[in-house]
C-alpha positions in Angstrom: 110.8 76.2 108.1 110.3 77.0 104.4 111.6 80.5 103.4 111.1 82.5 100.3 113.9 85.1 100.0 112.7 88.6 99.4 114.9 91.7 98.8 115.9 93.7 101.8 113.5 96.6 102.6 114.0 100.0 104.1 113.2 100.2 107.8 109.6 99.1 108.4 108.3 99.3 112.0 105.2 97.3 113.0 104.3 98.1 116.6 102.1 95.7 118.6 100.3 97.6 121.3 97.4 97.7 123.7 97.3 99.6 127.0 95.9 96.5 128.6 98.0 93.4 129.4 97.0 89.8 128.8 95.4 90.3 125.4 97.9 88.5 123.3 100.6 91.1 122.5 103.6 88.8 122.9 102.0 86.0 121.0 101.1 88.4 118.2 104.6 89.9 118.1 106.3 86.5 118.0 104.0 85.1 115.4 104.3 88.3 113.2 108.1 88.1 113.4 108.1 84.4 112.6 105.7 84.9 109.7 107.9 87.7 108.3 111.0 85.5 108.5 109.2 82.6 106.8 108.1 84.9 104.0 111.7 85.8 103.4 111.8 89.3 104.7 115.3 90.2 105.7 116.5 91.2 108.2 113.7 90.6 110.8 114.1 91.9 114.4 111.7 91.4 117.3 112.1 94.4 119.6 110.9 93.5 123.1 110.1 96.8 124.9 108.4 95.1 127.8 110.5 94.8 131.0 108.9 91.4 131.6 110.6 90.4 128.3 108.1 87.6 127.5 108.8 87.7 123.7 112.6 87.7 124.3 112.3 84.8 126.7 110.1 82.9 124.3 112.5 83.2 121.4 115.5 82.5 123.6 114.0 79.1 124.5 112.7 78.4 121.0 114.6 80.5 118.5 113.1 81.2 115.1 115.4 81.1 112.2 115.8 84.5 110.6 114.6 86.5 113.6 116.9 88.5 115.8 115.8 89.6 119.3 116.6 93.0 120.8 115.5 93.9 124.3 114.7 97.6 124.6 112.8 98.2 127.8 113.0 102.1 127.8 111.9 105.0 125.7 115.5 105.7 124.5 116.4 102.1 123.7 113.2 101.3 121.8 113.6 104.4 119.6 117.2 103.6 118.9 116.3 100.0 118.0 113.6 101.1 115.7 115.9 103.4 113.8 117.9 100.8 112.0 118.8 101.6 108.4 116.9 98.7 106.9 114.8 95.7 107.8 111.5 94.7 109.3 111.0 95.4 113.0 108.2 94.0 115.1 107.9 95.8 118.4 106.2 94.3 121.5 105.2 97.1 123.7 104.4 96.9 127.5 101.1 97.6 129.1 100.9 100.6 131.5 104.1 102.4 130.4 102.8 105.2 128.3 106.1 106.8 127.5 107.5 103.7 125.9 104.2 103.1 124.1 104.0 106.7 122.8 107.7 106.6 121.7 107.1 103.3 119.8 103.9 104.3 118.2 105.4 107.7 117.1 108.0 105.7 115.1 105.5 103.1 113.8 104.6 102.5 110.1 101.7 100.4 111.3 100.1 99.5 114.6 98.6 96.1 115.3 96.2 96.2 118.3 95.6 92.7 119.8 92.4 92.4 121.8 89.9 89.9 123.1 86.3 89.6 122.2 83.9 91.0 124.8 82.6 94.4 125.8 85.0 95.0 128.7 87.9 95.1 126.2 86.5 97.9 124.1 87.5 100.7 126.4 91.1 99.6 126.5 91.3 99.4 122.7 89.7 102.9 122.6 92.4 104.2 125.0 95.0 102.7 122.7 93.4 104.3 119.6 93.6 107.7 121.4 97.4 107.4 121.4 97.5 106.5 117.7 97.3 109.4 115.2 94.4 108.6 112.9 96.7 109.0 110.0 98.9 106.2 111.2 97.8 102.9 109.8 96.3 100.6 112.4 94.1 97.5 112.7 92.7 95.2 115.4 93.5 91.5 115.8 91.0 89.6 117.9 93.1 87.0 119.8 91.9 83.8 121.5 88.6 84.0 119.5 85.9 81.5 120.2 84.5 81.2 116.7 80.8 81.4 116.4 80.1 83.1 119.7 78.0 86.1 120.4 80.9 87.9 122.0 83.0 87.6 118.8 80.1 88.6 116.6 79.3 91.7 118.7 83.0 92.7 118.9 83.4 92.5 115.1 80.1 94.4 114.6 81.2 97.1 117.0 84.5 97.9 115.4 83.1 97.6 111.9 80.6 100.3 112.8 83.4 102.4 114.3 85.3 102.0 111.0 88.3 100.4 112.7 89.9 97.8 110.5 90.0 94.2 111.7 93.2 92.7 110.4 92.7 89.2 111.9 90.7 86.9 114.0 93.0 84.3 115.7 91.3 81.1 116.9 91.5 80.3 120.6 93.5 77.1 120.0 96.4 79.2 118.7 96.5 81.3 121.8 96.4 78.4 124.1 99.5 76.8 122.6 101.8 79.7 123.2 104.9 80.5 125.2 108.4 79.1 125.5 107.0 75.6 126.2 105.0 75.5 122.9 106.0 75.3 119.3 104.6 77.8 116.8 101.5 76.3 115.1 101.2 76.2 111.4 97.7 77.5 111.7 99.0 80.5 113.8 101.7 81.3 111.2 99.1 81.2 108.4 96.7 83.5 110.3 99.4 85.9 111.3 100.9 86.0 107.9 97.5 87.4 106.7 97.7 90.0 109.5 101.3 90.9 108.4 100.2 91.3 104.8 97.5 93.7 105.8 99.8 95.7 108.1 102.5 96.0 105.4 99.9 97.0 102.7 98.4 99.6 105.0 101.9 101.0 105.8 102.9 101.5 102.2 
């Protein structure tokens, strides 16, 4: 994987969160960490705060050069992992464990909220937004998007009217080819690199 070396940065925490499961959090976290490593950010750590450890398992089976994995499935361990002196941390948070989510978001420099297109998902994003202080940079990433559909158009229009930033729209084919059995797709890395740039820009 091509890597452009950038200087080390002070600690930057990008938290991936949605109170609902199955929306693409682990996929988003893994791709963001891989995109950061490919861009030459150093060091890059993926902090898996979910007891299911989906991100950690994925990178254990298919390691990504330049990405270190830390499992931190408790409020105390996630806060400690996010407090490193320097580096870029991507934090994969669990659904349904509000204490860990609140602890991670409280230490976040930017929050990425993965979601799916469709009206039923809006309430879960809204619940996540309630946890995030409005002053803390955040944006939505629509995962598994079926391009050109009414659901996607309506979702984009809704959050645009609500003045919630949309940091990315990830095509469905990227989401299908995920997990330990699948390699990271170039298209996915490109799409998530754009999300990473928006998150870092918002955080600074």
